[in-house]
C-alpha positions, 0 to 999 in steps of 0.5 A, spaced: 717 899 944 711 895 940 712 900 934 720 899 934 719 891 934 714 892 928 718 897 924 724 892 925 720 886 923 717 890 917 724 892 915 726 885 915 721 883 910 724 888 905 725 886 898 731 890 897 737 886 897 743 890 900 750 889 896 757 889 898 762 893 895 765 887 891 758 885 889 756 891 886 763 891 882 761 884 879 754 886 877 757 892 874 762 888 870 757 884 868 750 888 867 751 896 865 744 897 866 742 891 871 735 890 872 733 885 878 726 884 876 729 881 870 729 873 872 735 872 867 739 878 870 737 876 877 739 869 877 746 870 873 748 876 878 746 871 884 750 865 881 756 869 879 757 875 884 754 871 890 756 864 888 749 861 889 747 856 884 741 856 879 736 853 884 737 857 890 738 863 885 732 862 881 728 861 888 731 867 891 730 872 885 722 870 884 721 871 892 724 878 891 719 879 885 723 878 878 719 875 873 
């Protein structure tokens, strides 16, 4: 039981983002070779495809390791 809870907790900390099919389509329309580690691309995709704003998208991208 403890191991299951630990595994669940660690999976929640994953930096991988799960995209919906609509978001994947939007990303493909804007970037043929999308690199989420590039801050400009990450923020653009977050703003356009995830309907975010510059401040929250910038913070989110940096927390996921974009630079």
